C-alpha positions as CSV (number, residue, x, y, z in Angstrom):
1,X,110.7,-40.1,-185.1
2,X,108.2,-37.6,-186.8
3,X,108.0,-33.7,-185.9
4,X,105.0,-32.3,-186.8
5,X,103.9,-28.4,-187.0
6,X,101.0,-26.5,-186.4
7,X,99.2,-29.0,-184.7
8,X,96.7,-27.3,-182.2
9,X,96.4,-28.1,-178.7
10,X,93.4,-29.2,-177.0
11,X,92.2,-27.0,-174.8
12,X,90.5,-29.3,-172.1
13,X,94.1,-31.0,-171.9
14,X,95.7,-27.7,-170.5
15,X,93.0,-25.8,-168.3
16,X,93.5,-27.9,-165.7
17,X,91.6,-30.3,-163.6
18,X,88.1,-29.3,-163.7
19,X,86.4,-28.2,-160.3
20,X,84.3,-31.1,-158.7
21,X,82.3,-28.3,-157.3
22,X,80.4,-25.7,-158.5
23,X,81.4,-22.9,-155.9
24,X,82.0,-20.7,-158.8
25,X,78.9,-20.5,-160.4
26,X,76.9,-19.8,-156.7
27,X,75.1,-17.2,-155.8
28,X,74.7,-15.1,-152.2
29,X,71.8,-17.7,-150.5
30,X,72.7,-20.8,-152.5
31,X,73.8,-23.9,-151.6
32,X,74.8,-27.9,-152.4
33,X,74.0,-31.0,-150.1
34,X,76.5,-34.2,-151.1
35,X,75.8,-37.3,-148.5
36,X,78.1,-37.6,-145.7
37,X,81.5,-39.4,-146.9
38,X,81.6,-36.4,-150.0
39,X,79.8,-33.5,-148.2
40,X,83.1,-33.5,-145.8
41,X,85.1,-33.3,-148.8
42,X,83.1,-30.5,-150.1
43,X,83.2,-28.9,-146.5
44,X,87.1,-29.1,-146.8
45,X,87.2,-28.1,-150.8
46,X,85.3,-24.8,-150.0
47,X,87.0,-23.8,-147.1
48,X,90.3,-23.8,-149.6
49,X,88.0,-22.2,-152.5
50,X,87.4,-19.3,-150.1
51,X,91.2,-18.8,-149.3
52,X,91.5,-18.7,-152.9
53,X,88.7,-16.3,-153.6
54,X,88.5,-13.6,-151.4
55,X,85.1,-12.7,-152.3
56,X,83.5,-15.6,-151.6
57,X,82.5,-17.4,-148.5
58,X,80.9,-20.9,-147.3
59,X,78.9,-21.6,-144.2
60,X,78.5,-25.9,-144.1
61,X,76.1,-27.7,-141.4
62,X,75.4,-31.7,-141.0
63,X,71.3,-32.0,-142.0
64,X,69.4,-35.4,-142.1
65,X,67.8,-34.7,-145.6
66,X,65.3,-37.5,-147.0
67,X,66.5,-39.8,-144.3
68,X,69.8,-39.1,-145.6
69,X,72.6,-38.0,-143.3
70,X,75.4,-35.2,-144.9
71,X,76.6,-31.5,-145.5
72,X,75.3,-28.9,-146.5
73,X,76.8,-26.2,-148.0
74,X,75.7,-22.0,-148.1
75,X,77.7,-19.4,-149.8
76,X,76.8,-16.8,-147.8
77,X,79.5,-14.2,-149.6
């Protein structure tokens, strides 16, 4: 086996998993909607995100939009 020297590490491989939901990019008053199954996961992800980043706070509600039942998550702080 050949040893290679000075090979740079690709950035994307070492940054971890990309976030599924853009919570960090949300401003206070912004919201996200997802259909019911994914929406429930999104609400849980928002709760976990707010535990890790104390300056973020979210509220989620079950809503019907355009005839689709889902979950909307708002950033409130």
